[in-house]
N, C-alpha and C positions, 0 to 999 in steps of 0.2 A: 254895581257888580252883578253879574248874572247869577240867578239862583242855582243854576247848574254847577257853578263853581263855588257855591257856598260851602264852607267847611262843615263837616259833620259835627253835630253838637257832642261835646265831651260828656261822658256819664257823670252823674252827680256823685259827689262823695270823694272827689280828689283823685280819681284815676287809679293808676297802678298801685300807688302807695296805700290808698284806701282799701283796695282789694286785698293787698297783702296783709294789712292789719286785721281785716275781717277774717281772713283765713287763719291767721295766727290765733285770733280770739277763739275761733271755733275748735281749734285743735288743742286748746288748753294752755297756750302760752300767755296771752294777755287778752282781757275782755275788751270788746269794741262793739259799737252799735252795729246791729245786724242789718240795718237798712231794710228791715222787714223781710228778710229772707229766712225761711224756716226749712226744716227737713222735709216737711210735708209738701211744701211748695217752694221749689227752687227759684221760682220767679219772685219778682217784687210784689208789693202790696197790691198793686193793680194788675198783677199777672204778667208784668213785663219781665224780660230776661234780666238776670243779674248782671251787674256791670262786669265787663271783661277786665280781669286783673293782671294780664301780662303773662310772660313765660313762666315766671316763678310760681305764680298762682296756679297756672295750669299743671305744672309739675306736681305741686302739692296736692292738687285735686286728684290727679291720677294716682298718687300714693294712697290717698284716702279711699278712693274707689276700689283699689286692688286689695285692700285689707291688709292688716299687719299680720305678723307671725301669730297665729292662734286667735287673732282678733275676730269678733263676731259682729261688731257694729260698724265695721268699715273704717273705724278710727285708726289711723296709723300710729304705731307705737315707736317712740323715739328711743334713742340709745339709753339704756337703763330702765326702760319700761317693764311692767310686769307681764307675766305670761297670760294673764286673763284678758288682756286687751285693754285694760284701763289706761287712761292717760297717765303718763309718767312724767317726771320732771326732767328726764335726760335730754341732752342737747345733741345735735348732729342730725345728719340726713337719715331719714327712715328709708329702709330698703326692703322691708318685709313684703311690701306689696308691689315690687317692680314687675314690669311686663317681661315675658320670656324673651331671651336674646335670640335673634335669628342667626342660624348657623351659616358660616361661609366656607367655601371650598378651601381657600387658603386663609386661615384665621390669623392674619397678621396685618397691622398691629392687632393684638388679641382683644376681641370684643368682651365686654363685661368686666374688663380689668382696668384699673386706674393707676395712674402714676407710673413708676418704673416697671411694675409688673406687666403693664400693657405692652412693653417692648422686649420682654424676655421671652424667646421662643420656647414653646413647649417641647417635651421629648418626642412627641409625635411628629411635630413639625421638623425637628432636627433629623430624625430617622428618615422621614420622607424625602428630605432634601438630599441626604447622603445616598439613599437608594436611587433616587432619580438621577443624581450626578453620575453615579457609577453606571447606571443603565445608559445614560447619554454617551459616556465615554466608550462603552462597549459597542454601542450602535455606530458611533463615528469610526471606531477602530475596525469594526466589521465591514463598514462601507469602504473604508480606505483599503483594507486588505483585499476586498473583492475588486476594487478598481485598479490597484497597483499591478503593474506588469514588470516582469523581470527584464531589465535592460540588457542589450547586447554587451558582450565582453568588450571592454575598451580596446581601441586599436593599439594603444601603448602596451596593454597587457598581452595582446596577441603578437606584438612585434617580436620577431625572432631573427637569429642569425642563420645563415646557411653554414654548415660545418663541412670543411673539406678534409679528407683523410689521405695520408700517404698509402702506398701500396701495402705496407705492413700493418695497416689498421690504426696507426697512431695519428693523432690529430695534427693537421697541417696548420689550419687557421679557421677561426669562426668569424665570418664577416657577411655583410650584405643586408643586415636588418638594423632596426632601431635599438636593439638590445642584444647582449650576449645571452641568448636564450635559445634552447632547442626543446620544443614540447615533446614529451614522451607519453605513451599510453599508460594507463593504470597497471597493466600487466608487466610493464618494464620497470615499475617502481618496486624495489625490494620490500618484502614484508617487514624486514627489520627497520626500514625507514618509516614505514607507516606506524609501526608499534612505538618507535621512539617519539614521533611527533604527537601521537595520541596521549602517551604517558606524560609528555612534557607540557602539552598545550591544552588538551581537552579530553579528559578521561571519559566523558559521557558521549563522545562524538558518535559512536556507532548506534546509539538509541535516542539521542536527544533530537529536538525539532529545530535545532539551529541556535536556540537560546538556552543558556544554562544558568538560571538564577542562583542555584547553589554554588556553582563554580565562581560566579561573581562574588558571592558572599565569602567564600573561602579565600579568594584572592585578596579581598579587602582585609579580612582577619589576619591572614599571614603577613600582609604588608604592614599592618599595624604592629605586629609582633616583630617585624624586621627579619622574618625568615625567608627561606627559598619558596618561590611560588610559581605556579603556572599562570598563564595569562587569564585575565577576566573575560576576554572575548573568546568565543568558540572558534573552531577552525572554520565553520561555515561563515561566521561573521567576518573573519579576516579575509576569507576568499572573496566574499561580496565586496568588501571595502577595497581590496587590492585590484580586483578585476572588473567590477561593474560600476563603480562610482568614482566621482572626483575625489581628490584627496584633501579638499578644503575642510576645515574643522568648524562646521556650523551646526546649529541645532536642527535645522531642516534636513541637513544631510544625515545626521544621526538618526532622526525619525525615519527617514527614507530607508536607511540601512536596516533599521529594526524590521520594518514591514517586508523588505525584500528578503532579509534573512529568514524570516518566518516562512515566506513563500518558497524559498529555495529549500529550506528544511522540510517543508511539507511535500513539495513536488519534485525536488531535485533528487538525483541518485547519489548516494554516499560515495560511490566510487568516482563519479564525476567531480564531486566537491573535493575529495582528497587529491585527485590528480590535478585538478585546476589549482588548488592551493599550492601544491609543491612545484608546479610548473611556473607559477606567477611570482612566488616569493623571491625576495632578493637575499642573496647569500654573501654579498661582499665581493671585492676584487672585480667588480663589473659583471659578475655572473648572476643572471636571473634564471631561476628554474633549477631543478635538481640535476639535470643532465649537464648543464654548463658548470654547476658547482662541482660535480664529481670530476669533470675534466680539469677544472681550474685548480682544485685543491689536491687531487690525487692522481690526475692524469689517466683516469679510467672511465669507463661508461658507468652510468648509474646502476645498471643491473649487476655490476660486479662489486658493488660496495659491500663490506662486511658490517655486522651489527655495531662494532666499535666506531667505524667511520661514519655510519649512519647517525649514531648518537652525537658525534661531533658536529655534523652538518645540521642536526636539529638544534644544537646549541646556537648556531649562527643566526637562527630565526629570531632570537631574542634581541639581536642587535649586532650585526657583523662587525661594526667598527670597534666594539668593545670586547669581542670574543675571538677575533682573528689573532692567533698567536704571533703573527708577523707585526702586529701593531698597526695603528692608524694615526700617526702623529699629526698628519695634515688635518684630521678631524678634531683631535683633542690632544695637545702636546703633553698634558700632565697626566691624564687618566688613561688614554689609549696607547700606552707604551707597550712594547713587546712583552715585557715581564709581567705587567699587570694583566694584560689580555690573556696571556698564557695561564696565569693563575686562575682567573675567572673562568676561562674556557674549560680547564681541567676539572674544576669543582662542579660546574654544571654538567659536564660530560659524565662524571662519576654519578651525580645525582640522577640523571636521566636513566642510566643503566639500572640503578637501584630501584627507581620507580617502575621500570619495566618488570622487575622481579616481583615487586609488590602487587602489581596489576595482573600478574599471571601471564605476561607477554614474553617472558624469558625465564628459563629455568636457572636455578642457582648454579648448577653445573656449568651452563653456558656463560653465566656471568663471571665465573672464575677464570674463564679463558681470556677475558679482556681486562687486564690489570694495568697495561701500559698504555699511556695516552697516545692516540694515533696522530702523531705530529704530521701536519699536512706539508706538502711541498712548499719551498720558498716561492714567493710571488714571482711570476715571470713578467718580462717586459710586455707591455701592451702589444697585442698582435698587430703587426703592420703588414701592409701589402708591398713593402719595399723589397729591394733585391729581386730575386727570381720569383718570389711568392705571388706577386701580382700577376705576372705572366702566366704562371701555372693556373691560378684561379680563373683568369680570363679564358684560357685555353679549354679548361674543363667545363666551364659554364657554357661556352659557345658550342662545344661538342654536344653537350646534353640538349641544348635547345635546338640545334640543327638536326638531331636525330629525334624528330618530334612525333614519335608514334605513341607517346605516353600522355599526351594531352596537357602537359605543363607549359604554360605560356611564360613569356618574359616577366609579365606583371606578377604572376603567381610566384615565380622564383624570387622576384624582388621583395615580396612580403616575408620571405624566409621560412625557416622550419625544415629545410631539406638536409639530409646527410648525403654528401656526395663523395663516394669512394673512387679515388683516382688510381691510375696506373703508375704514377710517378714514384720512382725509387729515390728516397730521400738522400741516400748516400751518393748515388750517381749524379743527382742534381748538383750536389756540393762539389763533386769531383770535376764535372764539366765546367762549373763556374770558376773553380780554382785554376783549371787549365787555361781558360781564356784570360783570367786576371793576371796570371803569370806572364803571358806573352804581352799583354797590354802594359803591365807595369815595367817590364824589362825593355820593350822595344818602342812603344808608342809614347811620344813626348810632345804634346801640343805646344808647350812653352818653348821648347828647343826648336821645333820645326812647325811653326803655326800654319804655314802654307801647305804642308804635306801631311801632318798628323792630326789636324782638326777634323772632328766628325767621323773618325774611323769607327766602323761598326762591325760586330761579329754576330753571327747567328749559328745556332747549333740544335740538332735534333738527333735523338737516339731511339731506335726501334728494335723490339725483340722479333726476329724473323719467325719464331715458332708460333707467335700469337698475334702479332701486330701491335702489341702494347707499347705505347710511348713511354720510355723509361726516364728520359731526361730531356730538357730543352735548355737553351740559353737564349733569352729574349732581349738582352741588352744589359747595361750596367746596373740599372735600377728602375723598377717599374713606376716609381713615383717621380722620376725625373725624365726618363726616356719612355714615352707612352706607347710608341709603336713596338709591337712584339716582333722581333727579328726572326723568330721561329716560324712566323707566318710569311706569306709571299711579300717580298719587299720590292720586286722589280729587278733584282740583280740576276742577270742571265747566267746560266750554269756552265756555258762553255763546253769544253771537251768532255765533261762528265756525262754528256748526252750520248757520246759515241757508243757505249755498250748497247744502247737500244737499236742503233743501226746494225751492229753486228748480230744482235739477237734476231732482228727482222730478216737479215740475210740468211741466217741458218734456219729460221722457222718457216719463212715463206719462200725463200729462194730468189734467184736472180732471173729476170725476164730474158727470154730468147730474143736477141737483137734481130734475128731473121724473120720474126713473126710480128703481126700487127699487135696493137695493144690488147685487143680482146683475146686474140689467140694466145698471146704470151702469158696471160694469167693462168692458163691451164697447162702451160708447158714451161714451168719454172725449174731451175736447177738449184738444189740446196748448196749453199756456199760453205766451204770449209775455212776456218781461221788461217789455214795455210795458203789460201788463194793469194795470188800476186797482183798488186795494183801499182800504178805509177804514182810515185811519191814526189814528183818534181814540184818545185815552187812555181807559181803562176800557171798552174795547169789549166788548160782550157776545158771546162766542164761540158760534157755532152749528155744528151738524152740517152736512154737505154739502147736506142736503135742506132746510135752513132751520130745523130744530128747534133750540131752545135746548139747549146742552150742559149737563148737570148731572153732578155726581159721585155716588158711591154714597149720599151723604147728601141728594141732591136739591138741592145748592147750585149756583148758576150760576157760570160762569167769567167774570170781568171782567178782561180783559187790560190791563195798564198799560204805558205807555211810560216810559222813563227821564225823570226830571224832570217826569213827568205832562204832557209836551207832547202836544198833539193836532195831528196832521199833516193831518187832513182826507183827502179823496180823493187818493191818491198812487200813482204807478206802482211796480211791484215793483223796478224799477231804482233809483228814487229812495229807496224805503224801505230798500234795502240800503245806499245811500250814507249815509243819516242814521241807520241802524241802528234803525229803528222796529220795535217788536215786534209790535203788533197785526196788521199785514197778513200777516206770515209765520206767525203762530199760526193765523189763519183760513185761509190758503192751505194749511197743513198739514192742516187738517180737511177742506178741499174735496178735496184730492188723496188723503188718507188717510194717517194717521201710519204705517201699515204700509208704504206705498210710500216714505215718507220714510226709514224705517229701511232698507228695501231699497236705496235709493240710497246711504245712508251705508255700508252693508256692501259694496256694489259698488265704491265709491270706495276702500275699504281698511280701514275700521274693523272691529272684531271684535265678534261677538255673544257677549259674555261678561259678567262681573259689572260691567264698567265701562260697559255700555250700559244707559241708564235705561229705565224703563217707557214703552213707546211707545203706551200707550193713553190717555194724558192729553195735553191741548193743549200743555202746557209742553215736551213732548218736542222740538218744532220749534225751540225757542230755546235748546237746549243744556244740558239737565240731565245729559247723559252726561259721563263723565270719562275719555276715552281718553288715552293717553300722547301726549307731544309728537311722538314718532316716528311714531305712527299718524296723527296729524293732519297732519304734514308729508307723509307718504306719501299720504294721501287727497287733499290739495291738489295733490300731484304728478300725480295722475290727471287733474286738470283741465289742468295744464300740458302734459301729454302728449296733449291732445285726446281724452281718454276712454280711453286705454290704461292699464290698471292693472297695476302690477308690484309684487310683494310686497317690502317693505323687508327688507334683509338686511345682516348685518354680517360674514360670513365668506365668503371666496371659495374657499378651499382649505385642507385639513388633510392633513398628511403625517406618516408615522412610518417611520423607517429608509428614507427616500427613496420610500416607497410612498404613493400618493395614497389617503387614507382617505375623503375627502369632496371633492366638486367641485360648486360652486354652478352651477346652470343657471337662468338668468332665464326665467320663464314670463310671457308677456304675455296679459292677458285684456281683452276689450272690455267696459268698464264702462258707457260711454255713447256715443251717437252723437257723431260729431265736432261737429255743429252744437250739440248740447246742451252739451258741455264747453267749446267755444269761446265760447258765449254766457255761460256762467258766468264764464269768464275776463274777458270784456269788461265784465261788470257789476262784477266785483271790481277790475278795472283802474280803473274809474270811482271806486270807493271810495277808492283811493290818490290819484287825481288831484284829486278834488273833495270827498271825504267825510271820514269819521272817520280814514282811514288815511293822511292827508297827511304825517305825520312819517316815513313809511317811503319816501318818494320817493327814487329814485336817478336823478339827472339823466342824461338820455341813454339810459336803459334803460326797457323795459317792465316794470312791476311790477304785480302783482295781489295783493290781500290783504284781510283782514277783521279788524276788532277784535272783542273779546268781553269782556264783564264780567258777573259774576253777581250774583244777589240778595245784598244786604247787603255788597257789596264784598268778597266772600270770595275771589275769584280774578279775574285779568285775563289776557287772551291777545292775541297778535297772530300770525296765520298768514298767510304770503304767499309769493310765488314769482316768479321770473323764468323764462324758458323753460328755463334750465339747472339751476336749483337751487330747492328748496322747503324752507322753514324755519319752524318753529313755536317760539314763546317763551311760556312760562307764568310767572306770578308769583302767589304766595300766602303767607299766614302760617299756620304750622302749629305746634302744640305739638311741639317737637322732642325731647321725651323719648320716645325710641323704645322704651322699656320698656312704654309704654302701648299696649294693643291698640287702643283706640278713640281715635285721635288727633283732636283738635278743630281745625277751621279757625277762624281769628280774623279779625275785620274789619280792613280796611286803611284806614279813615278816618284821615287824618293821617300815614300812613306816608310816609317820605321827605320830609316837610314839605308834602305835597300834601293838599288837602282831601279828594279822592277819588282812588283809583287805578283807572284804566281802561285798556283795551287800547291806546289811543293815547298813553299816557304812557310809562312805563318799558319795557314789552314792545316797543312799536314802536321806541323809541329803540335798544334792544339789537339788534333785528332790523336796523335801518338800519345801525348801526355795523359789525355783523358782515358783512352782505351787501355793504356798500361795499368792504370789504377782500377778501372771498371772490371777488367778481366783477371785481376789479381785473385789468386786462390780459386779461380774457376777451373773446371776440368778442361784439359786440352783436347780439342776436337779437331779432326782433319776434315778438309773438304772432300766430297765424293770424287772418285777418279773420273776424269773426263774421257769418254770414249770418242774415237774418231768419228767425225760427222761431215757430211757434204762432200762436194767435189772440189778439187783444186782448180779454180778458174782464174782467168786472166782478165783484167779490166783496166780501164783508164789509159789505154795505150801501152800497157805493159807488154813486153815482147814475149811471145810464146817460144818455148824451146824449139829451135830449128832441128829438123832431122839430120842426123850425122851423114855427111856425104860419103859415098862408097869409096873405098880405098883402091887406087890403081897402082899396082906395084910397078917399079921401073922395069924396062925391058931387060930381059936376061939374055946372055949369050946363047947362041944355039947349042943345044945339048950335043954332046958327042953321040955319034950314032950308036955307040955301044951301050949307051945308057938311056933308060926311059925316064924322062923328067917326072918328078912328083909335083902334084898340084900345090901351089903356094897358098898359105893361109895369111890373110891380111891381119896386121896387128890391130888390137883394140884401140878405138879413138881415145885420145886424151880428153879429160874433162875440160869444160869451158873454164878458162882461167879466171873468170869472174866468180865462180862457185867454189866454195870450200867444203860444202856438204851436199848431200843429195837433195834434189828438189822435192822428192817425195818423203824425205825424212821428217817424221812428225815433230821431233825435237830440234829440228834445224832452226837456228836463230839468225845465222848469217845469210840473209836472203840474197838471191841473185841481183846484182846491181845495187844492193843497198849499202848505204854508208852507215857508220855507227856513230850517230850524232846525238844520241840521248834525247831527252824531251823535257820540256817545262823547266829547263834550267835549274832543276832542283834535286841534285843528288843521285843521278843515275850512275849505275856501276860502269866500270871499264872506261871512264873518261868521257862518258856521253855528256853532251853540252846543251841539251834542252831544245825541243822544237815547239814549245808551247809557251813561249816567254811572255805572252800577254797581249801582243798587238794584233795577231792575225788569225787565231784559230777559230774564233766563234762568231764570225760575222759581225753583227752589231748587237749592242745591248741597249741602245737608246735611239734606234732608228737611223743609225749611220751606216756607212758601207759595210758589206759583209767581210771584206778583207782589206788589207792595206793597199793592194793594187800598186800599180806603178804611178809615177807622177803624172802621167798623161791621162789618168782616169780610165784605164782599160778595165778596171774592176768596178762595175756599176754598183750603185747603192741597192740595198735590198728594198723590196716593196713592203717589208714589215719588220719593225724593230723588235717585236715580241716582248716589249717591256710594259708591264702593267704595274701601276703603283698601288694596286689593290692590297689592302692590309688584312685580308682574312679569307678563310675558306672554312671547310667543315671542321678544321682543328681549332680555329680561333677567329672570331669575328664573322660577320655575315659573308656568305659566299659571294665572289665577284668583286 
């Protein structure tokens, strides 16, 4: 074995044990050989180092060297030793001469302590840990507070309805958003409501920072006692929870709510918080927000609530299902009964008022005013858009968007929050609906006559001539079942109801001189009187103003027919309107110019859009256009207003957050001279009194109107007015499958059990029934007196009165020479046997050569039989021929049918 690996020799004397024994001997326990080690020489006899005695020996040596308590010789004193340092007999470890313990920053486990005491923390350590923990929490909280940002208000919390109001200010419906909510500004919230909520929910709201520890403590204490309590959460906390956070109940959300509440309380405006809380909170019955709640429970705006009502609505914030006096059995059949809810609500209502007095927010005198519980209205059925409501809403919404000078887009409107005040008269809407329903129920029977009565449609519109306000419409049986609004353009041609525009053009612009060129004739026009005489024959060959035969692009002549192929002979324009003869007005339109007829129609209020037919063909003058009932009622309203045209409108004002977004301003335009409009009215008044419109008579009132029926009985109209109200009614049959793009009009022969449908039948009946109710209790107003206008002209081949031939007396016998003969005086010529009154007589109704054949087959006086029975007066309504013509096809088809299936214009739906 190598010497380098040789084991170190062990010290003599037995190693550690020997060393220990030596140490013990020197310290007074047991004597042992010292192996030559003395105090003077710690080395052995030969000067060598003392043997190493191990850890125990080293420890004891350290104890000896450090000296005992009071010892002077370095000898360690054991337990029980004397104070003089003498060795004592005591046992145990000596500590008197321990080395100083090195201090540590965190003295744990504790140095210099042994046993269990080593693990018991000192009060200093405990205090330091507590202070450090609190400091750490504060640091983390400060960091979190600095980093947290206030989230945006949730879309669900911002979702609102648009509220539509009747013309009297009452609510029609709240719809269009994700919740029945209408946000209102702080200024619109009654002070009484703010006071009630603060007293009930958060007394320290006005000066706390969003968190109220004392309030939470009071809530817990009162809850433990079983007494009445306000909520533990502050108004700010509830606002944050309801509007800015999810509703999940998790610890992280609670912590987030705490920090956001603190930030809102620190940075937020108390007014914003209060308004936000009341606008977001749920009050039951589907109402979110104070405004919706006020409307739902009391039918009034929030600003009109009294303190008692405010206290009740504040009660609902505790849980509407258990405080609504109507009960909520669908939520809790046992506890949420009407009786129990009423009892709970009344107790809390009374407590809130008392708390307001305690808090100094209400005087005792005011409190005594409110002793009776403000019972809310019974629950209403959920607002639906069925019946006429959906049509009214669509009409108002479209009008508001189409008058887009307010910057509100369709997307903005869809998000809700708008108050839309309409022109619709609730009573008149019901009356118009009832009038249509009565006719439909009594006359239309799809089961009995499936081929004739299926898909029968009515449309109606009623306009105030003084303002243009749309008072009522009828859009169909139910907006949730029949989606097309029949008050909008439907494609149904208006027929003879267009003739008043021809007459107005003739009086306003005059007839062109047939002797002059087109350019020259425009400056040499003759104003036409309603007493002008035109040829009313059936199959009249229509001519241009200069006498040339009119032909279409194929060179075909136009033979205008009358309904029932009645020939009227020479007839005044007044009489022709009365009996609804077609040929005089078609020729009059050619003489005046169909461009001028169109101009008159536009001036009255119709629109130059897809619903206006081709004005270059003769049939234009007898109603191939298809405007809406609203437009027709508005255009006739221009005549009722003596030529003053006012655009029909359906919205008076729109607000959001109390700020006016839109305000209607009525614009009045002069469409016709007074004399022109008043003469049209006088002629149309005669139609109702003696002609085709007699079913529309209103005893004791002035009524003017006109019937209209189109080719092949595809549509029928009655448009009429009193001085205060103008109304149009349409009727047609239409393939009601709205998935079809090109919907087809169907003939109405046999519909309702009638041989033919004409303007004097169902449309006039509906008009009469509605207007009789709408005008009830209204002041009786007369139309202005029509003054004579224009010249009595002849057209369409009507015979001008021939000069009376001179009278030649028979030869007389030669006088007697005694007498001077006196000059003879010829007798006055007898009148033409065809005339029964003077040609120039303004009130003459029996025109030269005219028959008395009525019109529109609908109730004319004196046995008239109708000249507007539906087949021939209006050209075409679906691109077919303009008149029945003869079997040989001498009546060529029109080049424009004038039918557009557009379902909207400025009144409802996109234009075009």
